[in-house]
mmCIF file of the C-alpha atoms, coordinates in Angstrom:
data_MODEL
# 
_entry.id   MODEL 
# 
loop_
_atom_site.group_PDB 
_atom_site.id 
_atom_site.type_symbol 
_atom_site.label_atom_id 
_atom_site.label_alt_id 
_atom_site.label_comp_id 
_atom_site.label_asym_id 
_atom_site.label_entity_id 
_atom_site.label_seq_id 
_atom_site.pdbx_PDB_ins_code 
_atom_site.Cartn_x 
_atom_site.Cartn_y 
_atom_site.Cartn_z 
_atom_site.occupancy 
_atom_site.B_iso_or_equiv 
_atom_site.pdbx_formal_charge 
_atom_site.auth_seq_id 
_atom_site.auth_comp_id 
_atom_site.auth_asym_id 
_atom_site.auth_atom_id 
_atom_site.pdbx_PDB_model_num 
ATOM 1   C CA . MET A 1 1   ? 0.000  0.000  0.000   1.00 0.00 ? 1   MET A CA 1 
ATOM 2   C CA . GLN A 1 2   ? 2.837  2.399  0.889   1.00 0.00 ? 2   GLN A CA 1 
ATOM 3   C CA . GLU A 1 3   ? 4.557  1.561  -2.398  1.00 0.00 ? 3   GLU A CA 1 
ATOM 4   C CA . ASN A 1 4   ? 1.471  2.565  -4.391  1.00 0.00 ? 4   ASN A CA 1 
ATOM 5   C CA . GLU A 1 5   ? 1.263  5.841  -2.447  1.00 0.00 ? 5   GLU A CA 1 
ATOM 6   C CA . ASP A 1 6   ? 4.959  6.547  -3.085  1.00 0.00 ? 6   ASP A CA 1 
ATOM 7   C CA . GLN A 1 7   ? 4.524  5.892  -6.814  1.00 0.00 ? 7   GLN A CA 1 
ATOM 8   C CA . ARG A 1 8   ? 1.438  8.111  -6.947  1.00 0.00 ? 8   ARG A CA 1 
ATOM 9   C CA . LEU A 1 9   ? 3.339  10.937 -5.227  1.00 0.00 ? 9   LEU A CA 1 
ATOM 10  C CA . PHE A 1 10  ? 6.344  10.437 -7.492  1.00 0.00 ? 10  PHE A CA 1 
ATOM 11  C CA . PHE A 1 11  ? 4.273  10.684 -10.664 1.00 0.00 ? 11  PHE A CA 1 
ATOM 12  C CA . ARG A 1 12  ? 2.292  13.626 -9.334  1.00 0.00 ? 12  ARG A CA 1 
ATOM 13  C CA . ASP A 1 13  ? 5.540  15.476 -8.590  1.00 0.00 ? 13  ASP A CA 1 
ATOM 14  C CA . LEU A 1 14  ? 6.977  14.437 -11.945 1.00 0.00 ? 14  LEU A CA 1 
ATOM 15  C CA . GLY A 1 15  ? 3.891  15.766 -13.731 1.00 0.00 ? 15  GLY A CA 1 
ATOM 16  C CA . ALA A 1 16  ? 4.038  19.054 -11.818 1.00 0.00 ? 16  ALA A CA 1 
ATOM 17  C CA . THR A 1 17  ? 7.720  19.438 -12.662 1.00 0.00 ? 17  THR A CA 1 
ATOM 18  C CA . ALA A 1 18  ? 7.036  18.728 -16.340 1.00 0.00 ? 18  ALA A CA 1 
ATOM 19  C CA . GLU A 1 19  ? 4.212  21.298 -16.388 1.00 0.00 ? 19  GLU A CA 1 
ATOM 20  C CA . GLN A 1 20  ? 6.483  23.871 -14.791 1.00 0.00 ? 20  GLN A CA 1 
ATOM 21  C CA . ALA A 1 21  ? 9.234  23.132 -17.320 1.00 0.00 ? 21  ALA A CA 1 
ATOM 22  C CA . VAL A 1 22  ? 6.784  23.635 -20.190 1.00 0.00 ? 22  VAL A CA 1 
ATOM 23  C CA . GLU A 1 23  ? 5.654  26.969 -18.729 1.00 0.00 ? 23  GLU A CA 1 
ATOM 24  C CA . GLU A 1 24  ? 9.260  28.102 -18.319 1.00 0.00 ? 24  GLU A CA 1 
ATOM 25  C CA . VAL A 1 25  ? 10.059 27.218 -21.937 1.00 0.00 ? 25  VAL A CA 1 
ATOM 26  C CA . ARG A 1 26  ? 6.860  28.923 -23.129 1.00 0.00 ? 26  ARG A CA 1 
ATOM 27  C CA . GLY A 1 27  ? 7.899  32.121 -21.352 1.00 0.00 ? 27  GLY A CA 1 
ATOM 28  C CA . LEU A 1 28  ? 11.362 31.902 -22.866 1.00 0.00 ? 28  LEU A CA 1 
ATOM 29  C CA . GLU A 1 29  ? 9.861  31.362 -26.326 1.00 0.00 ? 29  GLU A CA 1 
ATOM 30  C CA . GLU A 1 30  ? 7.625  34.419 -25.983 1.00 0.00 ? 30  GLU A CA 1 
ATOM 31  C CA . ASN A 1 31  ? 10.615 36.521 -24.957 1.00 0.00 ? 31  ASN A CA 1 
ATOM 32  C CA . CYS A 1 32  ? 12.620 35.221 -27.929 1.00 0.00 ? 32  CYS A CA 1 
ATOM 33  C CA . GLN A 1 33  ? 9.791  36.070 -30.316 1.00 0.00 ? 33  GLN A CA 1 
ATOM 34  C CA . ALA A 1 34  ? 9.734  39.632 -28.980 1.00 0.00 ? 34  ALA A CA 1 
ATOM 35  C CA . TRP A 1 35  ? 13.507 39.798 -29.340 1.00 0.00 ? 35  TRP A CA 1 
ATOM 36  C CA . ILE A 1 36  ? 13.374 38.555 -32.944 1.00 0.00 ? 36  ILE A CA 1 
ATOM 37  C CA . ALA A 1 37  ? 10.592 41.001 -33.826 1.00 0.00 ? 37  ALA A CA 1 
ATOM 38  C CA . GLY A 1 38  ? 12.614 43.870 -32.365 1.00 0.00 ? 38  GLY A CA 1 
ATOM 39  C CA . MET A 1 39  ? 15.740 42.878 -34.259 1.00 0.00 ? 39  MET A CA 1 
ATOM 40  C CA . THR A 1 40  ? 13.823 42.399 -37.511 1.00 0.00 ? 40  THR A CA 1 
ATOM 41  C CA . GLY A 1 41  ? 12.386 45.901 -37.214 1.00 0.00 ? 41  GLY A CA 1 
ATOM 42  C CA . LYS A 1 42  ? 15.835 47.355 -36.615 1.00 0.00 ? 42  LYS A CA 1 
ATOM 43  C CA . LEU A 1 43  ? 17.369 45.552 -39.581 1.00 0.00 ? 43  LEU A CA 1 
ATOM 44  C CA . HIS A 1 44  ? 14.518 46.650 -41.830 1.00 0.00 ? 44  HIS A CA 1 
ATOM 45  C CA . GLY A 1 45  ? 15.111 50.265 -40.770 1.00 0.00 ? 45  GLY A CA 1 
ATOM 46  C CA . TYR A 1 46  ? 18.815 49.932 -41.507 1.00 0.00 ? 46  TYR A CA 1 
ATOM 47  C CA . ALA A 1 47  ? 18.098 48.572 -44.981 1.00 0.00 ? 47  ALA A CA 1 
ATOM 48  C CA . GLU A 1 48  ? 15.773 51.502 -45.687 1.00 0.00 ? 48  GLU A CA 1 
ATOM 49  C CA . GLN A 1 49  ? 18.489 53.937 -44.608 1.00 0.00 ? 49  GLN A CA 1 
ATOM 50  C CA . ASP A 1 50  ? 21.104 52.201 -46.745 1.00 0.00 ? 50  ASP A CA 1 
ATOM 51  C CA . PHE A 1 51  ? 18.920 52.151 -49.849 1.00 0.00 ? 51  PHE A CA 1 
ATOM 52  C CA . GLY A 1 52  ? 17.969 55.787 -49.302 1.00 0.00 ? 52  GLY A CA 1 
ATOM 53  C CA . VAL A 1 53  ? 21.613 56.829 -49.174 1.00 0.00 ? 53  VAL A CA 1 
ATOM 54  C CA . ALA A 1 54  ? 22.409 54.703 -52.248 1.00 0.00 ? 54  ALA A CA 1 
ATOM 55  C CA . PHE A 1 55  ? 19.516 56.256 -54.179 1.00 0.00 ? 55  PHE A CA 1 
ATOM 56  C CA . ILE A 1 56  ? 20.733 59.777 -53.356 1.00 0.00 ? 56  ILE A CA 1 
ATOM 57  C CA . PHE A 1 57  ? 24.266 58.760 -54.392 1.00 0.00 ? 57  PHE A CA 1 
ATOM 58  C CA . ALA A 1 58  ? 23.053 57.407 -57.739 1.00 0.00 ? 58  ALA A CA 1 
ATOM 59  C CA . HIS A 1 59  ? 21.090 60.593 -58.389 1.00 0.00 ? 59  HIS A CA 1 
ATOM 60  C CA . GLU A 1 60  ? 24.022 62.857 -57.471 1.00 0.00 ? 60  GLU A CA 1 
ATOM 61  C CA . LEU A 1 61  ? 26.384 60.724 -59.541 1.00 0.00 ? 61  LEU A CA 1 
ATOM 62  C CA . SER A 1 62  ? 24.188 61.184 -62.587 1.00 0.00 ? 62  SER A CA 1 
ATOM 63  C CA . GLN A 1 63  ? 24.620 64.958 -62.113 1.00 0.00 ? 63  GLN A CA 1 
ATOM 64  C CA . ALA A 1 64  ? 28.446 64.846 -62.102 1.00 0.00 ? 64  ALA A CA 1 
ATOM 65  C CA . ARG A 1 65  ? 29.985 67.310 -64.535 1.00 0.00 ? 65  ARG A CA 1 
ATOM 66  C CA . ASP A 1 66  ? 33.526 65.953 -64.647 1.00 0.00 ? 66  ASP A CA 1 
ATOM 67  C CA . PHE A 1 67  ? 35.893 63.423 -63.073 1.00 0.00 ? 67  PHE A CA 1 
ATOM 68  C CA . LYS A 1 68  ? 36.675 65.756 -60.138 1.00 0.00 ? 68  LYS A CA 1 
ATOM 69  C CA . ASP A 1 69  ? 32.963 66.053 -59.365 1.00 0.00 ? 69  ASP A CA 1 
ATOM 70  C CA . PHE A 1 70  ? 32.635 62.265 -59.675 1.00 0.00 ? 70  PHE A CA 1 
ATOM 71  C CA . ILE A 1 71  ? 35.431 61.728 -57.119 1.00 0.00 ? 71  ILE A CA 1 
ATOM 72  C CA . ARG A 1 72  ? 33.897 64.273 -54.712 1.00 0.00 ? 72  ARG A CA 1 
ATOM 73  C CA . ILE A 1 73  ? 30.455 62.619 -54.891 1.00 0.00 ? 73  ILE A CA 1 
ATOM 74  C CA . GLN A 1 74  ? 31.911 59.156 -54.425 1.00 0.00 ? 74  GLN A CA 1 
ATOM 75  C CA . THR A 1 75  ? 34.059 60.292 -51.483 1.00 0.00 ? 75  THR A CA 1 
ATOM 76  C CA . GLU A 1 76  ? 31.051 61.893 -49.788 1.00 0.00 ? 76  GLU A CA 1 
ATOM 77  C CA . TYR A 1 77  ? 29.076 58.714 -50.370 1.00 0.00 ? 77  TYR A CA 1 
ATOM 78  C CA . LEU A 1 78  ? 31.787 56.551 -48.807 1.00 0.00 ? 78  LEU A CA 1 
ATOM 79  C CA . GLU A 1 79  ? 32.015 58.899 -45.808 1.00 0.00 ? 79  GLU A CA 1 
ATOM 80  C CA . THR A 1 80  ? 28.237 58.791 -45.396 1.00 0.00 ? 80  THR A CA 1 
ATOM 81  C CA . CYS A 1 81  ? 28.224 54.990 -45.672 1.00 0.00 ? 81  CYS A CA 1 
ATOM 82  C CA . SER A 1 82  ? 30.945 54.541 -43.074 1.00 0.00 ? 82  SER A CA 1 
ATOM 83  C CA . GLN A 1 83  ? 29.247 56.976 -40.678 1.00 0.00 ? 83  GLN A CA 1 
ATOM 84  C CA . LEU A 1 84  ? 25.908 55.209 -41.187 1.00 0.00 ? 84  LEU A CA 1 
ATOM 85  C CA . PHE A 1 85  ? 27.547 51.809 -40.692 1.00 0.00 ? 85  PHE A CA 1 
ATOM 86  C CA . PHE A 1 86  ? 29.046 52.813 -37.334 1.00 0.00 ? 86  PHE A CA 1 
ATOM 87  C CA . GLU A 1 87  ? 25.806 54.434 -36.167 1.00 0.00 ? 87  GLU A CA 1 
ATOM 88  C CA . GLN A 1 88  ? 23.862 51.315 -37.108 1.00 0.00 ? 88  GLN A CA 1 
ATOM 89  C CA . ALA A 1 89  ? 26.431 49.036 -35.479 1.00 0.00 ? 89  ALA A CA 1 
ATOM 90  C CA . ARG A 1 90  ? 26.290 51.018 -32.240 1.00 0.00 ? 90  ARG A CA 1 
ATOM 91  C CA . ASP A 1 91  ? 22.488 51.058 -32.279 1.00 0.00 ? 91  ASP A CA 1 
ATOM 92  C CA . LEU A 1 92  ? 22.340 47.349 -33.075 1.00 0.00 ? 92  LEU A CA 1 
ATOM 93  C CA . ALA A 1 93  ? 24.702 46.525 -30.225 1.00 0.00 ? 93  ALA A CA 1 
ATOM 94  C CA . GLN A 1 94  ? 22.644 48.587 -27.779 1.00 0.00 ? 94  GLN A CA 1 
ATOM 95  C CA . THR A 1 95  ? 19.382 47.048 -28.984 1.00 0.00 ? 95  THR A CA 1 
ATOM 96  C CA . TYR A 1 96  ? 20.830 43.539 -28.959 1.00 0.00 ? 96  TYR A CA 1 
ATOM 97  C CA . THR A 1 97  ? 22.052 43.988 -25.409 1.00 0.00 ? 97  THR A CA 1 
ATOM 98  C CA . LYS A 1 98  ? 18.784 45.496 -24.213 1.00 0.00 ? 98  LYS A CA 1 
ATOM 99  C CA . LEU A 1 99  ? 16.595 42.876 -25.887 1.00 0.00 ? 99  LEU A CA 1 
ATOM 100 C CA . GLY A 1 100 ? 18.955 40.044 -24.981 1.00 0.00 ? 100 GLY A CA 1 
ATOM 101 C CA . LEU A 1 101 ? 19.021 40.925 -21.318 1.00 0.00 ? 101 LEU A CA 1 
ATOM 102 C CA . GLY A 1 102 ? 15.243 41.140 -21.242 1.00 0.00 ? 102 GLY A CA 1 
ATOM 103 C CA . ALA A 1 103 ? 14.795 37.802 -23.009 1.00 0.00 ? 103 ALA A CA 1 
ATOM 104 C CA . ILE A 1 104 ? 16.740 35.723 -20.514 1.00 0.00 ? 104 ILE A CA 1 
ATOM 105 C CA . THR A 1 105 ? 15.990 36.188 -16.872 1.00 0.00 ? 105 THR A CA 1 
ATOM 106 C CA . PRO A 1 106 ? 17.425 34.226 -13.962 1.00 0.00 ? 106 PRO A CA 1 
ATOM 107 C CA . ALA A 1 107 ? 13.909 33.113 -13.005 1.00 0.00 ? 107 ALA A CA 1 
ATOM 108 C CA . ALA A 1 108 ? 13.599 31.244 -16.300 1.00 0.00 ? 108 ALA A CA 1 
ATOM 109 C CA . PHE A 1 109 ? 16.461 28.966 -15.306 1.00 0.00 ? 109 PHE A CA 1 
ATOM 110 C CA . TYR A 1 110 ? 16.321 28.866 -11.516 1.00 0.00 ? 110 TYR A CA 1 
ATOM 111 C CA . SER A 1 111 ? 12.723 29.012 -10.390 1.00 0.00 ? 111 SER A CA 1 
ATOM 112 C CA . PRO A 1 112 ? 12.167 27.787 -6.804  1.00 0.00 ? 112 PRO A CA 1 
ATOM 113 C CA . GLY A 1 113 ? 10.175 24.687 -7.773  1.00 0.00 ? 113 GLY A CA 1 
ATOM 114 C CA . TRP A 1 114 ? 13.002 23.127 -9.766  1.00 0.00 ? 114 TRP A CA 1 
ATOM 115 C CA . MET A 1 115 ? 15.318 22.363 -6.905  1.00 0.00 ? 115 MET A CA 1 
# 
């Protein structure tokens, strides 16, 4: 009789632990989805900026009067691209850190019921 009671308690505890594990993973998944959505939005914005700058460059290049003008326009474009790249890299790093820290919390790995 005691053995049946022990088995019943074991499986009840095992089921509760499994349910808790599923809930922890579900919370982690929801956080990851938010993180991915945030990163996707950022990358889309960067692409729009890059294409905008390239479009302006192509338009200005078509207006070049001579080789000196061509070199000036290309140099300005390269300077703009490098500045934009570093701004985007800094922003991406800040966003990645902010979203990454929010996606993984200590509670997701060490909740009191798991020990």
